[in-house]
C-alpha positions as CSV (number, residue, x, y, z in Angstrom):
1,X,-9.8,-16.9,-11.7
2,X,-6.1,-16.5,-12.4
3,X,-4.3,-15.6,-15.7
4,X,-5.3,-17.9,-18.4
5,X,-8.5,-18.9,-16.7
6,X,-7.0,-21.2,-14.2
7,X,-8.9,-21.8,-10.9
8,X,-7.5,-20.0,-7.9
9,X,-6.6,-22.3,-5.0
10,X,-7.3,-21.9,-1.3
11,X,-5.0,-21.7,1.7
12,X,-6.1,-25.3,2.6
13,X,-5.0,-26.4,-0.9
14,X,-1.5,-25.0,-0.5
15,X,1.1,-27.6,0.5
16,X,3.3,-26.0,3.2
17,X,6.1,-28.4,2.2
18,X,6.1,-27.3,-1.5
19,X,9.4,-25.4,-1.8
20,X,8.6,-24.1,-5.3
21,X,6.0,-21.8,-3.6
22,X,8.9,-20.1,-1.7
23,X,11.3,-17.4,-2.7
24,X,10.2,-14.7,-5.1
25,X,7.9,-15.0,-8.0
26,X,5.8,-12.7,-10.2
27,X,2.4,-13.1,-11.7
28,X,-0.5,-11.1,-13.2
29,X,-4.2,-11.1,-12.4
30,X,-6.9,-9.7,-14.6
31,X,-9.4,-7.7,-12.5
32,X,-11.5,-6.4,-15.3
33,X,-11.4,-7.1,-19.1
34,X,-8.1,-5.7,-20.2
35,X,-7.0,-4.5,-16.8
36,X,-4.1,-6.5,-15.3
37,X,-2.4,-6.1,-12.0
38,X,1.3,-6.9,-11.5
39,X,1.9,-9.0,-8.4
40,X,5.2,-10.0,-6.7
41,X,5.4,-12.5,-3.8
42,X,8.4,-12.9,-1.5
43,X,8.3,-15.9,0.9
44,X,11.5,-16.9,2.8
45,X,9.7,-18.6,5.7
46,X,10.5,-22.1,6.8
47,X,9.0,-24.5,4.2
48,X,7.6,-26.8,6.9
49,X,5.4,-24.1,8.3
50,X,2.3,-22.6,6.9
51,X,3.0,-18.9,6.5
52,X,0.4,-16.2,7.0
53,X,0.1,-13.6,4.2
54,X,0.9,-9.9,4.4
55,X,-0.5,-7.8,1.5
56,X,1.1,-4.4,0.9
57,X,-0.8,-1.5,-0.8
58,X,1.3,1.4,-2.0
59,X,0.3,5.0,-2.3
60,X,-0.8,7.1,-5.3
61,X,1.9,7.8,-7.9
62,X,4.1,4.9,-6.8
63,X,4.6,1.2,-7.4
64,X,5.3,-1.9,-5.5
65,X,9.1,-1.1,-5.3
66,X,8.1,1.5,-2.7
67,X,8.0,-1.4,-0.2
68,X,11.4,-2.8,-1.2
69,X,13.1,-1.9,2.1
70,X,10.4,-3.6,4.1
71,X,10.6,-7.0,2.5
72,X,13.7,-8.3,4.3
73,X,12.0,-7.5,7.7
74,X,8.8,-9.3,6.8
75,X,9.5,-12.2,4.4
76,X,11.3,-14.4,6.9
77,X,8.1,-14.5,9.0
78,X,5.3,-14.0,6.4
79,X,4.5,-14.6,2.8
80,X,4.7,-11.0,1.5
81,X,2.6,-10.0,-1.4
82,X,3.1,-6.7,-3.1
83,X,1.2,-5.4,-6.2
84,X,1.1,-2.4,-8.4
85,X,-2.2,-0.7,-7.8
86,X,-4.3,-0.3,-11.0
87,X,-2.8,2.3,-13.3
88,X,0.6,2.3,-11.6
89,X,3.9,0.5,-12.1
90,X,3.6,-2.5,-14.4
91,X,-0.1,-2.7,-14.0
92,X,-2.3,-1.5,-16.9
93,X,-2.5,2.3,-17.3
94,X,-5.9,3.6,-16.6
95,X,-7.9,6.0,-18.9
96,X,-8.2,9.6,-17.7
97,X,-12.0,9.3,-17.8
98,X,-12.1,6.1,-15.6
99,X,-14.2,6.2,-12.5
100,X,-12.2,5.7,-9.3
101,X,-13.7,4.5,-6.0
102,X,-12.8,2.7,-2.8
103,X,-15.1,-0.1,-3.8
104,X,-13.1,-0.7,-7.0
105,X,-9.8,-0.6,-5.1
106,X,-11.2,-3.1,-2.5
107,X,-12.2,-5.4,-5.3
108,X,-8.6,-5.3,-6.7
109,X,-7.1,-6.1,-3.3
110,X,-9.5,-9.1,-2.9
111,X,-8.7,-10.3,-6.4
112,X,-5.0,-10.3,-5.5
113,X,-5.7,-12.2,-2.4
114,X,-7.7,-14.8,-4.4
115,X,-4.9,-15.0,-6.9
116,X,-2.3,-15.9,-4.3
117,X,-4.8,-18.2,-2.5
118,X,-5.4,-16.6,0.8
119,X,-8.8,-16.1,2.5
120,X,-7.5,-13.4,4.8
121,X,-4.3,-11.3,5.2
122,X,-2.5,-8.8,7.3
123,X,-2.8,-5.5,5.3
124,X,-0.1,-2.8,5.2
125,X,-1.1,0.4,3.4
126,X,0.7,3.7,3.0
127,X,-1.0,7.0,2.6
128,X,-3.9,6.3,0.1
129,X,-3.1,2.7,0.4
130,X,-3.8,3.1,4.1
131,X,-7.2,4.4,3.2
132,X,-7.9,1.3,1.2
133,X,-6.6,-1.0,4.0
134,X,-8.7,0.6,6.7
135,X,-11.9,0.8,4.8
136,X,-11.6,-2.8,3.6
137,X,-11.1,-3.8,7.2
138,X,-14.3,-1.9,8.1
139,X,-16.4,-3.3,5.3
140,X,-15.1,-6.9,5.0
141,X,-13.5,-7.8,8.3
142,X,-13.4,-11.5,7.5
143,X,-10.6,-10.9,5.0
144,X,-8.4,-8.8,7.3
145,X,-6.2,-10.2,10.1
146,X,-4.7,-6.9,11.1
147,X,-3.9,-3.5,9.7
148,X,-0.7,-1.4,9.6
149,X,-1.6,2.1,8.3
150,X,1.4,4.2,7.5
151,X,0.6,7.9,7.4
152,X,-2.9,7.0,6.0
153,X,-5.0,9.5,4.0
154,X,-8.1,9.9,6.2
155,X,-9.3,12.9,4.2
156,X,-8.3,13.8,0.7
157,X,-5.1,15.8,0.0
158,X,-6.4,19.3,-0.9
159,X,-3.7,20.7,-3.2
160,X,-3.9,18.2,-6.1
161,X,-5.0,20.9,-8.6
162,X,-1.6,22.4,-8.3
163,X,0.0,19.0,-8.8
164,X,-2.1,18.5,-12.0
165,X,-1.0,21.9,-13.4
166,X,2.6,21.1,-12.8
167,X,2.3,17.7,-14.3
168,X,0.7,19.1,-17.5
169,X,3.2,21.9,-17.8
170,X,6.5,20.3,-16.6
171,X,5.8,16.5,-16.8
172,X,5.5,13.7,-14.3
173,X,9.2,13.5,-13.5
174,X,9.5,17.2,-12.6
175,X,6.5,16.9,-10.4
176,X,7.9,13.8,-8.7
177,X,11.2,15.5,-8.0
178,X,9.4,18.6,-6.5
179,X,7.6,16.4,-3.9
180,X,10.7,14.5,-2.6
181,X,11.8,16.9,0.1
182,X,8.5,16.5,1.8
183,X,8.0,12.9,0.9
184,X,11.4,11.5,2.0
185,X,12.5,14.3,4.3
186,X,15.2,16.9,4.0
187,X,18.0,14.5,5.1
188,X,17.3,11.9,2.3
189,X,20.4,11.2,0.3
190,X,20.5,12.6,-3.2
191,X,20.8,9.1,-4.7
192,X,17.6,8.0,-2.9
193,X,15.7,11.0,-4.0
194,X,16.7,10.5,-7.6
195,X,15.9,6.8,-7.5
196,X,12.4,7.5,-6.1
197,X,11.8,10.2,-8.6
198,X,12.8,8.2,-11.6
199,X,11.8,4.6,-10.7
200,X,9.0,4.8,-8.2
201,X,7.0,8.0,-8.9
202,X,8.2,9.7,-12.0
203,X,7.2,7.0,-14.5
204,X,3.5,7.0,-13.6
205,X,1.3,7.2,-16.7
206,X,-0.2,10.7,-17.2
207,X,-3.6,9.3,-18.0
208,X,-3.8,7.5,-14.6
209,X,-2.9,10.7,-12.7
210,X,-5.4,12.8,-14.7
211,X,-8.2,10.4,-13.6
212,X,-7.0,9.6,-10.1
213,X,-5.9,13.0,-8.7
214,X,-9.3,14.8,-9.1
215,X,-10.9,11.9,-7.1
216,X,-8.6,12.3,-4.2
217,X,-9.9,15.5,-2.5
218,X,-13.3,13.9,-2.1
219,X,-12.0,11.0,0.0
220,X,-13.2,11.0,3.6
221,X,-13.1,7.8,5.5
222,X,-13.6,9.2,9.0
223,X,-17.1,7.7,9.4
224,X,-15.7,4.2,8.8
225,X,-12.9,4.2,11.3
226,X,-15.0,3.2,14.3
227,X,-16.1,0.1,12.4
228,X,-12.6,-1.3,12.1
229,X,-12.4,-4.2,14.5
230,X,-9.0,-5.5,13.4
231,X,-5.9,-4.8,15.5
232,X,-4.5,-1.7,13.9
233,X,-1.1,0.0,14.1
234,X,-1.0,3.6,12.8
235,X,2.4,5.2,12.0
236,X,3.2,8.9,11.5
237,X,6.2,11.2,12.0
238,X,7.0,14.0,14.4
239,X,7.7,16.5,11.6
240,X,5.1,15.8,8.9
241,X,3.4,19.0,7.7
242,X,0.9,16.9,5.8
243,X,-0.5,14.9,8.7
244,X,0.7,16.4,12.0
245,X,0.8,14.1,15.1
246,X,-2.1,15.7,16.9
247,X,-4.4,15.5,13.8
248,X,-3.6,11.8,13.5
249,X,-4.1,11.2,17.3
250,X,-7.5,12.8,17.1
251,X,-8.9,10.0,14.9
252,X,-6.7,7.2,16.1
253,X,-7.9,7.5,19.7
254,X,-11.5,7.0,18.6
255,X,-10.8,3.7,16.9
256,X,-11.6,0.4,18.6
257,X,-8.2,-1.2,18.8
258,X,-5.6,1.0,17.3
259,X,-2.1,1.9,18.5
260,X,0.0,4.9,17.4
261,X,3.7,4.8,16.6
262,X,5.4,8.2,16.2
263,X,8.6,8.1,14.1
264,X,11.2,10.8,14.7
265,X,11.6,12.4,11.3
266,X,10.3,15.1,8.9
267,X,9.1,12.9,6.0
268,X,5.4,12.7,5.4
269,X,6.0,9.3,3.7
270,X,7.6,7.3,6.5
271,X,7.1,4.0,4.7
272,X,9.5,5.1,2.1
273,X,11.8,7.2,4.2
274,X,12.3,5.0,7.2
275,X,11.8,1.3,6.2
276,X,14.3,0.0,8.7
277,X,12.5,1.7,11.5
278,X,8.9,0.9,10.5
279,X,9.4,-2.6,9.0
280,X,10.6,-4.4,12.1
281,X,7.9,-2.8,14.3
282,X,5.3,-3.8,11.8
283,X,6.6,-7.4,11.7
284,X,6.5,-7.7,15.5
285,X,3.0,-6.2,15.6
286,X,1.6,-8.7,13.1
287,X,3.3,-11.6,14.7
288,X,1.6,-10.6,18.0
289,X,-1.7,-10.3,16.2
290,X,-1.6,-14.0,15.1
């Protein structure tokens, strides 16, 4: 059901000629009582064609604006749906004692898909969003056309206890700024670093981080990777100290139908650091997957 209790439509019920469904629009979907997700759709495809849907899942401590630089590369060919993951951006903040799980995050993704009226979508996920995309493809393949996993978190990041201590003592914005050299790379312009710190990561609710971060170290999706049947593109960088190329290649090569793209750069968040490199490649990959 959509906001206000309206029934959700199906792809077959969407008129490809209806121009009011194109352009950009925002909506909200209630996934649990009192928990709303903020959803933005960008669709600049030809109005006489039925567009396939790309659904983008951002990483922890960010919001849907993390994908901003990708949208121009995708929205001419696909209906692009971004959403603020529960607890982040304009979605409802989450209580620090809330239980986090991949199952709950999968349910949120599928609720967004239902909200925008698509039975299946191409999934693009970055870091922890990549974990969600890959495991949803493994568990519910009927809803996934292809996967682009950008520096996905296969096993949980181990140093989150230090992050929590810094957040509690210095605040979220200071923590965000301290991660930017690794996240966006040493050559990121100061203006980009400050924008990301203030508008994408630094305004995350503390309650959400208190609940989410302790869950992260226990994530391990390695047993599920062999079950992913969808065509998959994995992206990483040459200089990432968080997920080095050889560690990525070790699990990527064991997957059924996965390609590896290695981006020249030192950022461990290539989705944010190199959108004009990653975005066009992802668009071509998904067009070939149709």
